[in-house]
N, CA, C, O and CB atoms as a CASP TS submission, in Angstrom:
PFRMAT TS
TARGET T0000
AUTHOR 0000-0000-0000
METHOD Language model
MODEL 1
PARENT N/A
ATOM      1  N   UNK     1      12.923   3.098  32.401  1.00  0.00           N
ATOM      2  CA  UNK     1      13.984   2.474  31.661  1.00  0.00           C
ATOM      3  C   UNK     1      13.343   1.389  30.791  1.00  0.00           C
ATOM      4  O   UNK     1      12.533   0.595  31.268  1.00  0.00           O
ATOM      5  CB  UNK     1      15.084   1.892  32.614  1.00  0.00           C
ATOM      6  N   UNK     2      13.711   1.370  29.528  1.00  0.00           N
ATOM      7  CA  UNK     2      13.205   0.357  28.611  1.00  0.00           C
ATOM      8  C   UNK     2      14.364  -0.525  28.179  1.00  0.00           C
ATOM      9  O   UNK     2      15.445  -0.035  27.851  1.00  0.00           O
ATOM     10  CB  UNK     2      12.507   1.007  27.378  1.00  0.00           C
ATOM     11  N   UNK     3      14.132  -1.806  28.184  1.00  0.00           N
ATOM     12  CA  UNK     3      15.105  -2.730  27.625  1.00  0.00           C
ATOM     13  C   UNK     3      14.344  -3.679  26.716  1.00  0.00           C
ATOM     14  O   UNK     3      13.113  -3.700  26.729  1.00  0.00           O
ATOM     15  CB  UNK     3      15.890  -3.504  28.747  1.00  0.00           C
ATOM     16  N   UNK     4      15.054  -4.453  25.941  1.00  0.00           N
ATOM     17  CA  UNK     4      14.426  -5.347  24.977  1.00  0.00           C
ATOM     18  C   UNK     4      14.736  -6.789  25.340  1.00  0.00           C
ATOM     19  O   UNK     4      15.892  -7.160  25.541  1.00  0.00           O
ATOM     20  CB  UNK     4      14.900  -5.034  23.544  1.00  0.00           C
ATOM     21  N   UNK     5      13.680  -7.601  25.420  1.00  0.00           N
ATOM     22  CA  UNK     5      13.864  -9.008  25.766  1.00  0.00           C
ATOM     23  C   UNK     5      14.458  -9.759  24.568  1.00  0.00           C
ATOM     24  O   UNK     5      14.596  -9.177  23.492  1.00  0.00           O
ATOM     25  CB  UNK     5      12.515  -9.648  26.203  1.00  0.00           C
ATOM     26  N   UNK     6      14.810 -11.030  24.732  1.00  0.00           N
ATOM     27  CA  UNK     6      15.443 -11.778  23.643  1.00  0.00           C
ATOM     28  C   UNK     6      14.605 -11.846  22.356  1.00  0.00           C
ATOM     29  O   UNK     6      15.163 -12.002  21.270  1.00  0.00           O
ATOM     30  CB  UNK     6      15.737 -13.173  24.110  1.00  0.00           C
ATOM     31  N   UNK     7      13.294 -11.732  22.464  1.00  0.00           N
ATOM     32  CA  UNK     7      12.434 -11.754  21.286  1.00  0.00           C
ATOM     33  C   UNK     7      12.373 -10.385  20.607  1.00  0.00           C
ATOM     34  O   UNK     7      11.775 -10.243  19.540  1.00  0.00           O
ATOM     35  CB  UNK     7      11.030 -12.208  21.670  1.00  0.00           C
ATOM     36  N   UNK     8      12.996  -9.376  21.231  1.00  0.00           N
ATOM     37  CA  UNK     8      13.010  -8.036  20.661  1.00  0.00           C
ATOM     38  C   UNK     8      11.890  -7.136  21.142  1.00  0.00           C
ATOM     39  O   UNK     8      11.798  -5.984  20.719  1.00  0.00           O
ATOM     40  CB  UNK     8      12.950  -8.129  19.195  1.00  0.00           C
ATOM     41  N   UNK     9      11.040  -7.641  22.015  1.00  0.00           N
ATOM     42  CA  UNK     9       9.938  -6.837  22.532  1.00  0.00           C
ATOM     43  C   UNK     9      10.431  -5.911  23.652  1.00  0.00           C
ATOM     44  O   UNK     9      11.257  -6.311  24.472  1.00  0.00           O
ATOM     45  CB  UNK     9       8.800  -7.749  23.046  1.00  0.00           C
ATOM     46  N   UNK    10       9.926  -4.684  23.681  1.00  0.00           N
ATOM     47  CA  UNK    10      10.328  -3.770  24.739  1.00  0.00           C
ATOM     48  C   UNK    10       9.692  -4.157  26.077  1.00  0.00           C
ATOM     49  O   UNK    10       8.571  -4.662  26.126  1.00  0.00           O
ATOM     50  CB  UNK    10       9.948  -2.336  24.370  1.00  0.00           C
ATOM     51  N   UNK    11      10.420  -3.913  27.137  1.00  0.00           N
ATOM     52  CA  UNK    11       9.898  -4.116  28.487  1.00  0.00           C
ATOM     53  C   UNK    11      10.253  -2.893  29.311  1.00  0.00           C
ATOM     54  O   UNK    11      11.349  -2.345  29.196  1.00  0.00           O
ATOM     55  CB  UNK    11      10.469  -5.422  29.138  1.00  0.00           C
ATOM     56  N   UNK    12       9.329  -2.483  30.126  1.00  0.00           N
ATOM     57  CA  UNK    12       9.516  -1.310  30.968  1.00  0.00           C
ATOM     58  C   UNK    12      10.054  -1.746  32.325  1.00  0.00           C
ATOM     59  O   UNK    12       9.497  -2.644  32.956  1.00  0.00           O
ATOM     60  CB  UNK    12       8.190  -0.523  31.128  1.00  0.00           C
ATOM     61  N   UNK    13      11.121  -1.120  32.768  1.00  0.00           N
ATOM     62  CA  UNK    13      11.707  -1.418  34.079  1.00  0.00           C
ATOM     63  C   UNK    13      11.714  -0.146  34.912  1.00  0.00           C
ATOM     64  O   UNK    13      11.752   0.961  34.374  1.00  0.00           O
ATOM     65  CB  UNK    13      13.153  -1.996  33.938  1.00  0.00           C
ATOM     66  N   UNK    14      11.677  -0.309  36.208  1.00  0.00           N
ATOM     67  CA  UNK    14      11.684   0.817  37.137  1.00  0.00           C
ATOM     68  C   UNK    14      12.998   1.595  37.014  1.00  0.00           C
ATOM     69  O   UNK    14      14.078   1.005  36.999  1.00  0.00           O
ATOM     70  CB  UNK    14      11.479   0.323  38.590  1.00  0.00           C
ATOM     71  N   UNK    15      12.894   2.910  36.927  1.00  0.00           N
ATOM     72  CA  UNK    15      14.088   3.750  36.846  1.00  0.00           C
ATOM     73  C   UNK    15      14.893   3.713  38.142  1.00  0.00           C
ATOM     74  O   UNK    15      16.103   3.939  38.127  1.00  0.00           O
ATOM     75  CB  UNK    15      13.699   5.188  36.521  1.00  0.00           C
ATOM     76  N   UNK    16      14.230   3.428  39.261  1.00  0.00           N
ATOM     77  CA  UNK    16      14.911   3.458  40.554  1.00  0.00           C
ATOM     78  C   UNK    16      15.611   2.141  40.884  1.00  0.00           C
ATOM     79  O   UNK    16      16.752   2.146  41.347  1.00  0.00           O
ATOM     80  CB  UNK    16      13.922   3.791  41.646  1.00  0.00           C
ATOM     81  N   UNK    17      14.924   0.995  40.645  1.00  0.00           N
ATOM     82  CA  UNK    17      15.505  -0.273  41.095  1.00  0.00           C
ATOM     83  C   UNK    17      15.680  -1.305  39.982  1.00  0.00           C
ATOM     84  O   UNK    17      16.314  -2.338  40.199  1.00  0.00           O
ATOM     85  CB  UNK    17      14.647  -0.858  42.173  1.00  0.00           C
ATOM     86  N   UNK    18      15.129  -1.043  38.794  1.00  0.00           N
ATOM     87  CA  UNK    18      15.268  -1.974  37.684  1.00  0.00           C
ATOM     88  C   UNK    18      14.233  -3.078  37.645  1.00  0.00           C
ATOM     89  O   UNK    18      14.239  -3.896  36.726  1.00  0.00           O
ATOM     90  CB  UNK    18      16.600  -2.578  37.725  1.00  0.00           C
ATOM     91  N   UNK    19      13.346  -3.118  38.623  1.00  0.00           N
ATOM     92  CA  UNK    19      12.288  -4.132  38.669  1.00  0.00           C
ATOM     93  C   UNK    19      11.391  -3.992  37.445  1.00  0.00           C
ATOM     94  O   UNK    19      11.174  -2.884  36.954  1.00  0.00           O
ATOM     95  CB  UNK    19      11.453  -4.006  39.973  1.00  0.00           C
ATOM     96  N   UNK    20      10.871  -5.115  36.952  1.00  0.00           N
ATOM     97  CA  UNK    20       9.983  -5.084  35.789  1.00  0.00           C
ATOM     98  C   UNK    20       8.534  -5.338  36.166  1.00  0.00           C
ATOM     99  O   UNK    20       7.713  -5.592  35.284  1.00  0.00           O
ATOM    100  CB  UNK    20      10.428  -6.107  34.768  1.00  0.00           C
ATOM    101  N   UNK    21       8.198  -5.279  37.434  1.00  0.00           N
ATOM    102  CA  UNK    21       6.840  -5.560  37.879  1.00  0.00           C
ATOM    103  C   UNK    21       6.196  -4.286  38.393  1.00  0.00           C
ATOM    104  O   UNK    21       6.714  -3.630  39.297  1.00  0.00           O
ATOM    105  CB  UNK    21       6.831  -6.649  38.968  1.00  0.00           C
ATOM    106  N   UNK    22       5.048  -3.945  37.797  1.00  0.00           N
ATOM    107  CA  UNK    22       4.348  -2.731  38.185  1.00  0.00           C
ATOM    108  C   UNK    22       2.917  -3.035  38.558  1.00  0.00           C
ATOM    109  O   UNK    22       2.271  -3.908  37.979  1.00  0.00           O
ATOM    110  CB  UNK    22       4.390  -1.708  37.067  1.00  0.00           C
ATOM    111  N   UNK    23       2.437  -2.295  39.538  1.00  0.00           N
ATOM    112  CA  UNK    23       1.030  -2.354  39.918  1.00  0.00           C
ATOM    113  C   UNK    23       0.300  -1.392  38.991  1.00  0.00           C
ATOM    114  O   UNK    23       0.436  -0.176  39.128  1.00  0.00           O
ATOM    115  CB  UNK    23       0.806  -1.986  41.448  1.00  0.00           C
ATOM    116  N   UNK    24      -0.459  -1.917  38.065  1.00  0.00           N
ATOM    117  CA  UNK    24      -1.134  -1.064  37.079  1.00  0.00           C
ATOM    118  C   UNK    24      -2.239  -0.233  37.707  1.00  0.00           C
ATOM    119  O   UNK    24      -2.637   0.787  37.144  1.00  0.00           O
ATOM    120  CB  UNK    24      -1.711  -1.910  35.956  1.00  0.00           C
ATOM    121  N   UNK    25      -2.736  -0.644  38.851  1.00  0.00           N
ATOM    122  CA  UNK    25      -3.793   0.123  39.521  1.00  0.00           C
ATOM    123  C   UNK    25      -3.236   1.396  40.150  1.00  0.00           C
ATOM    124  O   UNK    25      -3.896   2.435  40.149  1.00  0.00           O
ATOM    125  CB  UNK    25      -4.480  -0.734  40.595  1.00  0.00           C
ATOM    126  N   UNK    26      -2.025   1.314  40.685  1.00  0.00           N
ATOM    127  CA  UNK    26      -1.430   2.483  41.338  1.00  0.00           C
ATOM    128  C   UNK    26      -0.357   3.153  40.489  1.00  0.00           C
ATOM    129  O   UNK    26       0.037   4.287  40.764  1.00  0.00           O
ATOM    130  CB  UNK    26      -0.840   2.082  42.666  1.00  0.00           C
ATOM    131  N   UNK    27       0.121   2.449  39.448  1.00  0.00           N
ATOM    132  CA  UNK    27       1.164   2.997  38.585  1.00  0.00           C
ATOM    133  C   UNK    27       2.508   3.082  39.268  1.00  0.00           C
ATOM    134  O   UNK    27       3.297   3.987  38.994  1.00  0.00           O
ATOM    135  CB  UNK    27       0.768   4.352  38.103  1.00  0.00           C
ATOM    136  N   UNK    28       2.773   2.132  40.168  1.00  0.00           N
ATOM    137  CA  UNK    28       4.027   2.157  40.919  1.00  0.00           C
ATOM    138  C   UNK    28       4.711   0.795  40.856  1.00  0.00           C
ATOM    139  O   UNK    28       4.070  -0.229  40.618  1.00  0.00           O
ATOM    140  CB  UNK    28       3.774   2.562  42.384  1.00  0.00           C
ATOM    141  N   UNK    29       6.013   0.805  41.071  1.00  0.00           N
ATOM    142  CA  UNK    29       6.822  -0.403  41.091  1.00  0.00           C
ATOM    143  C   UNK    29       6.446  -1.261  42.301  1.00  0.00           C
ATOM    144  O   UNK    29       6.309  -0.739  43.408  1.00  0.00           O
ATOM    145  CB  UNK    29       8.328  -0.050  41.117  1.00  0.00           C
ATOM    146  N   UNK    30       6.280  -2.556  42.103  1.00  0.00           N
ATOM    147  CA  UNK    30       6.003  -3.466  43.219  1.00  0.00           C
ATOM    148  C   UNK    30       7.185  -3.565  44.174  1.00  0.00           C
ATOM    149  O   UNK    30       7.001  -3.687  45.385  1.00  0.00           O
ATOM    150  CB  UNK    30       5.647  -4.852  42.694  1.00  0.00           C
ATOM    151  N   UNK    31       8.389  -3.514  43.635  1.00  0.00           N
ATOM    152  CA  UNK    31       9.589  -3.721  44.445  1.00  0.00           C
ATOM    153  C   UNK    31       9.863  -2.557  45.390  1.00  0.00           C
ATOM    154  O   UNK    31      10.029  -2.753  46.594  1.00  0.00           O
ATOM    155  CB  UNK    31      10.787  -3.937  43.547  1.00  0.00           C
ATOM    156  N   UNK    32       9.910  -1.332  44.835  1.00  0.00           N
ATOM    157  CA  UNK    32      10.318  -0.190  45.668  1.00  0.00           C
ATOM    158  C   UNK    32       9.242   0.883  45.835  1.00  0.00           C
ATOM    159  O   UNK    32       9.404   1.806  46.633  1.00  0.00           O
ATOM    160  CB  UNK    32      11.541   0.441  45.078  1.00  0.00           C
ATOM    161  N   UNK    33       8.147   0.765  45.086  1.00  0.00           N
ATOM    162  CA  UNK    33       7.045   1.715  45.223  1.00  0.00           C
ATOM    163  C   UNK    33       7.204   3.009  44.434  1.00  0.00           C
ATOM    164  O   UNK    33       6.360   3.899  44.541  1.00  0.00           O
ATOM    165  CB  UNK    33       6.874   2.049  46.647  1.00  0.00           C
ATOM    166  N   UNK    34       8.261   3.130  43.651  1.00  0.00           N
ATOM    167  CA  UNK    34       8.478   4.338  42.861  1.00  0.00           C
ATOM    168  C   UNK    34       7.398   4.458  41.780  1.00  0.00           C
ATOM    169  O   UNK    34       7.149   3.503  41.044  1.00  0.00           O
ATOM    170  CB  UNK    34       9.892   4.325  42.221  1.00  0.00           C
ATOM    171  N   UNK    35       6.760   5.622  41.684  1.00  0.00           N
ATOM    172  CA  UNK    35       5.759   5.808  40.627  1.00  0.00           C
ATOM    173  C   UNK    35       6.397   5.761  39.242  1.00  0.00           C
ATOM    174  O   UNK    35       7.530   6.205  39.053  1.00  0.00           O
ATOM    175  CB  UNK    35       5.024   7.141  40.817  1.00  0.00           C
ATOM    176  N   UNK    36       5.659   5.217  38.278  1.00  0.00           N
ATOM    177  CA  UNK    36       6.105   5.202  36.887  1.00  0.00           C
ATOM    178  C   UNK    36       5.697   6.548  36.295  1.00  0.00           C
ATOM    179  O   UNK    36       4.515   6.895  36.289  1.00  0.00           O
ATOM    180  CB  UNK    36       5.483   3.981  36.071  1.00  0.00           C
ATOM    181  N   UNK    37       6.669   7.301  35.800  1.00  0.00           N
ATOM    182  CA  UNK    37       6.376   8.632  35.283  1.00  0.00           C
ATOM    183  C   UNK    37       5.565   8.558  33.996  1.00  0.00           C
ATOM    184  O   UNK    37       5.599   7.560  33.277  1.00  0.00           O
ATOM    185  CB  UNK    37       7.669   9.404  35.043  1.00  0.00           C
ATOM    186  N   UNK    38       4.842   9.628  33.724  1.00  0.00           N
ATOM    187  CA  UNK    38       4.071   9.713  32.479  1.00  0.00           C
ATOM    188  C   UNK    38       5.008   9.657  31.277  1.00  0.00           C
ATOM    189  O   UNK    38       4.651   9.102  30.238  1.00  0.00           O
ATOM    190  CB  UNK    38       3.229  11.011  32.442  1.00  0.00           C
ATOM    191  N   UNK    39       6.196  10.223  31.413  1.00  0.00           N
ATOM    192  CA  UNK    39       7.172  10.193  30.325  1.00  0.00           C
ATOM    193  C   UNK    39       7.624   8.760  30.033  1.00  0.00           C
ATOM    194  O   UNK    39       7.731   8.362  28.873  1.00  0.00           O
ATOM    195  CB  UNK    39       8.386  11.071  30.672  1.00  0.00           C
ATOM    196  N   UNK    40       7.887   7.992  31.084  1.00  0.00           N
ATOM    197  CA  UNK    40       8.297   6.594  30.903  1.00  0.00           C
ATOM    198  C   UNK    40       7.188   5.781  30.257  1.00  0.00           C
ATOM    199  O   UNK    40       7.448   4.952  29.385  1.00  0.00           O
ATOM    200  CB  UNK    40       8.690   5.969  32.248  1.00  0.00           C
ATOM    201  N   UNK    41       5.949   6.015  30.682  1.00  0.00           N
ATOM    202  CA  UNK    41       4.820   5.297  30.105  1.00  0.00           C
ATOM    203  C   UNK    41       4.663   5.640  28.625  1.00  0.00           C
ATOM    204  O   UNK    41       4.399   4.755  27.811  1.00  0.00           O
ATOM    205  CB  UNK    41       3.529   5.625  30.869  1.00  0.00           C
ATOM    206  N   UNK    42       4.821   6.910  28.274  1.00  0.00           N
ATOM    207  CA  UNK    42       4.699   7.333  26.881  1.00  0.00           C
ATOM    208  C   UNK    42       5.825   6.735  26.034  1.00  0.00           C
ATOM    209  O   UNK    42       5.587   6.282  24.914  1.00  0.00           O
ATOM    210  CB  UNK    42       4.716   8.872  26.783  1.00  0.00           C
ATOM    211  N   UNK    43       7.048   6.732  26.566  1.00  0.00           N
ATOM    212  CA  UNK    43       8.189   6.152  25.853  1.00  0.00           C
ATOM    213  C   UNK    43       7.953   4.658  25.617  1.00  0.00           C
ATOM    214  O   UNK    43       8.256   4.143  24.540  1.00  0.00           O
ATOM    215  CB  UNK    43       9.506   6.374  26.648  1.00  0.00           C
ATOM    216  N   UNK    44       7.419   3.973  26.609  1.00  0.00           N
ATOM    217  CA  UNK    44       7.140   2.553  26.492  1.00  0.00           C
ATOM    218  C   UNK    44       6.069   2.293  25.437  1.00  0.00           C
ATOM    219  O   UNK    44       6.207   1.374  24.631  1.00  0.00           O
ATOM    220  CB  UNK    44       6.706   1.984  27.839  1.00  0.00           C
ATOM    221  N   UNK    45       5.000   3.096  25.435  1.00  0.00           N
ATOM    222  CA  UNK    45       3.951   2.933  24.425  1.00  0.00           C
ATOM    223  C   UNK    45       4.506   3.126  23.017  1.00  0.00           C
ATOM    224  O   UNK    45       4.144   2.389  22.100  1.00  0.00           O
ATOM    225  CB  UNK    45       2.809   3.924  24.677  1.00  0.00           C
ATOM    226  N   UNK    46       5.387   4.116  22.842  1.00  0.00           N
ATOM    227  CA  UNK    46       6.009   4.333  21.527  1.00  0.00           C
ATOM    228  C   UNK    46       6.851   3.123  21.123  1.00  0.00           C
ATOM    229  O   UNK    46       6.812   2.687  19.972  1.00  0.00           O
ATOM    230  CB  UNK    46       6.885   5.610  21.544  1.00  0.00           C
ATOM    231  N   UNK    47       7.612   2.586  22.078  1.00  0.00           N
ATOM    232  CA  UNK    47       8.442   1.408  21.781  1.00  0.00           C
ATOM    233  C   UNK    47       7.568   0.215  21.407  1.00  0.00           C
ATOM    234  O   UNK    47       7.924  -0.551  20.511  1.00  0.00           O
ATOM    235  CB  UNK    47       9.335   1.052  22.992  1.00  0.00           C
ATOM    236  N   UNK    48       6.432   0.047  22.079  1.00  0.00           N
ATOM    237  CA  UNK    48       5.517  -1.044  21.744  1.00  0.00           C
ATOM    238  C   UNK    48       4.941  -0.862  20.339  1.00  0.00           C
ATOM    239  O   UNK    48       4.821  -1.825  19.581  1.00  0.00           O
ATOM    240  CB  UNK    48       4.381  -1.124  22.776  1.00  0.00           C
ATOM    241  N   UNK    49       4.584   0.378  20.001  1.00  0.00           N
ATOM    242  CA  UNK    49       4.047   0.646  18.666  1.00  0.00           C
ATOM    243  C   UNK    49       5.088   0.343  17.591  1.00  0.00           C
ATOM    244  O   UNK    49       4.768  -0.250  16.561  1.00  0.00           O
ATOM    245  CB  UNK    49       3.583   2.108  18.557  1.00  0.00           C
ATOM    246  N   UNK    50       6.332   0.751  17.834  1.00  0.00           N
ATOM    247  CA  UNK    50       7.409   0.469  16.873  1.00  0.00           C
ATOM    248  C   UNK    50       7.643  -1.031  16.736  1.00  0.00           C
ATOM    249  O   UNK    50       7.852  -1.532  15.632  1.00  0.00           O
ATOM    250  CB  UNK    50       8.711   1.165  17.305  1.00  0.00           C
ATOM    251  N   UNK    51       7.607  -1.745  17.855  1.00  0.00           N
ATOM    252  CA  UNK    51       7.786  -3.191  17.825  1.00  0.00           C
ATOM    253  C   UNK    51       6.666  -3.847  17.015  1.00  0.00           C
ATOM    254  O   UNK    51       6.927  -4.715  16.182  1.00  0.00           O
ATOM    255  CB  UNK    51       7.822  -3.762  19.259  1.00  0.00           C
ATOM    256  N   UNK    52       5.424  -3.434  17.260  1.00  0.00           N
ATOM    257  CA  UNK    52       4.291  -3.996  16.532  1.00  0.00           C
ATOM    258  C   UNK    52       4.413  -3.703  15.038  1.00  0.00           C
ATOM    259  O   UNK    52       4.099  -4.561  14.213  1.00  0.00           O
ATOM    260  CB  UNK    52       2.967  -3.434  17.079  1.00  0.00           C
ATOM    261  N   UNK    53       4.859  -2.520  14.690  1.00  0.00           N
ATOM    262  CA  UNK    53       5.035  -2.161  13.286  1.00  0.00           C
ATOM    263  C   UNK    53       6.105  -3.033  12.629  1.00  0.00           C
ATOM    264  O   UNK    53       5.920  -3.518  11.513  1.00  0.00           O
ATOM    265  CB  UNK    53       5.408  -0.676  13.157  1.00  0.00           C
ATOM    266  N   UNK    54       7.218  -3.227  13.325  1.00  0.00           N
ATOM    267  CA  UNK    54       8.278  -4.095  12.790  1.00  0.00           C
ATOM    268  C   UNK    54       7.787  -5.526  12.633  1.00  0.00           C
ATOM    269  O   UNK    54       8.087  -6.175  11.631  1.00  0.00           O
ATOM    270  CB  UNK    54       9.512  -4.065  13.704  1.00  0.00           C
ATOM    271  N   UNK    55       7.043  -6.020  13.601  1.00  0.00           N
ATOM    272  CA  UNK    55       6.543  -7.395  13.547  1.00  0.00           C
ATOM    273  C   UNK    55       5.557  -7.592  12.399  1.00  0.00           C
ATOM    274  O   UNK    55       5.471  -8.678  11.825  1.00  0.00           O
ATOM    275  CB  UNK    55       5.879  -7.767  14.870  1.00  0.00           C
ATOM    276  N   UNK    56       4.815  -6.536  12.069  1.00  0.00           N
ATOM    277  CA  UNK    56       3.836  -6.647  10.994  1.00  0.00           C
ATOM    278  C   UNK    56       4.478  -6.475   9.614  1.00  0.00           C
ATOM    279  O   UNK    56       3.819  -6.645   8.588  1.00  0.00           O
ATOM    280  CB  UNK    56       2.736  -5.612  11.187  1.00  0.00           C
ATOM    281  N   UNK    57       5.772  -6.136   9.602  1.00  0.00           N
ATOM    282  CA  UNK    57       6.472  -5.958   8.349  1.00  0.00           C
ATOM    283  C   UNK    57       6.349  -4.554   7.790  1.00  0.00           C
ATOM    284  O   UNK    57       6.815  -4.288   6.682  1.00  0.00           O
ATOM    285  CB  UNK    57       5.970  -6.935   7.354  1.00  0.00           C
ATOM    286  N   UNK    58       5.736  -3.662   8.529  1.00  0.00           N
ATOM    287  CA  UNK    58       5.511  -2.313   8.039  1.00  0.00           C
ATOM    288  C   UNK    58       6.648  -1.353   8.268  1.00  0.00           C
ATOM    289  O   UNK    58       6.610  -0.245   7.733  1.00  0.00           O
ATOM    290  CB  UNK    58       4.314  -1.770   8.655  1.00  0.00           C
ATOM    291  N   UNK    59       7.664  -1.716   9.038  1.00  0.00           N
ATOM    292  CA  UNK    59       8.717  -0.763   9.333  1.00  0.00           C
ATOM    293  C   UNK    59      10.108  -1.302   9.108  1.00  0.00           C
ATOM    294  O   UNK    59      11.050  -0.830   9.744  1.00  0.00           O
ATOM    295  CB  UNK    59       8.596  -0.308  10.724  1.00  0.00           C
ATOM    296  N   UNK    60      10.272  -2.254   8.244  1.00  0.00           N
ATOM    297  CA  UNK    60      11.562  -2.911   8.102  1.00  0.00           C
ATOM    298  C   UNK    60      12.689  -1.998   7.691  1.00  0.00           C
ATOM    299  O   UNK    60      13.813  -2.208   8.148  1.00  0.00           O
ATOM    300  CB  UNK    60      11.452  -3.995   7.127  1.00  0.00           C
ATOM    301  N   UNK    61      12.471  -1.004   6.864  1.00  0.00           N
ATOM    302  CA  UNK    61      13.555  -0.124   6.444  1.00  0.00           C
ATOM    303  C   UNK    61      13.828   0.993   7.422  1.00  0.00           C
ATOM    304  O   UNK    61      14.855   1.662   7.310  1.00  0.00           O
ATOM    305  CB  UNK    61      13.249   0.457   5.110  1.00  0.00           C
ATOM    306  N   UNK    62      12.940   1.221   8.384  1.00  0.00           N
ATOM    307  CA  UNK    62      13.050   2.367   9.279  1.00  0.00           C
ATOM    308  C   UNK    62      14.246   2.324  10.202  1.00  0.00           C
ATOM    309  O   UNK    62      14.849   3.364  10.467  1.00  0.00           O
ATOM    310  CB  UNK    62      11.827   2.476  10.091  1.00  0.00           C
ATOM    311  N   UNK    63      14.611   1.148  10.703  1.00  0.00           N
ATOM    312  CA  UNK    63      15.682   1.060  11.692  1.00  0.00           C
ATOM    313  C   UNK    63      16.773   0.115  11.237  1.00  0.00           C
ATOM    314  O   UNK    63      17.628  -0.273  12.033  1.00  0.00           O
ATOM    315  CB  UNK    63      15.134   0.609  13.033  1.00  0.00           C
ATOM    316  N   UNK    64      16.757  -0.251  10.002  1.00  0.00           N
ATOM    317  CA  UNK    64      17.761  -1.179   9.527  1.00  0.00           C
ATOM    318  C   UNK    64      17.531  -2.585  10.013  1.00  0.00           C
ATOM    319  O   UNK    64      18.467  -3.383  10.076  1.00  0.00           O
ATOM    320  CB  UNK    64      19.107  -0.725   9.941  1.00  0.00           C
ATOM    321  N   UNK    65      16.286  -2.905  10.362  1.00  0.00           N
ATOM    322  CA  UNK    65      15.941  -4.229  10.868  1.00  0.00           C
ATOM    323  C   UNK    65      16.229  -5.213   9.833  1.00  0.00           C
ATOM    324  O   UNK    65      16.015  -6.408  10.040  1.00  0.00           O
ATOM    325  CB  UNK    65      14.500  -4.326  11.296  1.00  0.00           C
TER
END
């Protein structure tokens, strides 16, 4: 699950419990231990790339920002 913080940056949350803390060594949620799926990780990376593009001024017309 991806949500956006007040600054507009994407944050990845656990699909099972909503926790935003992950063990990067194991790829699992600290709260409930649910693994972060490859699909969720890919979606998050895309959201980060879009955020970086918007911040750099390169994507302003793309989403009506």
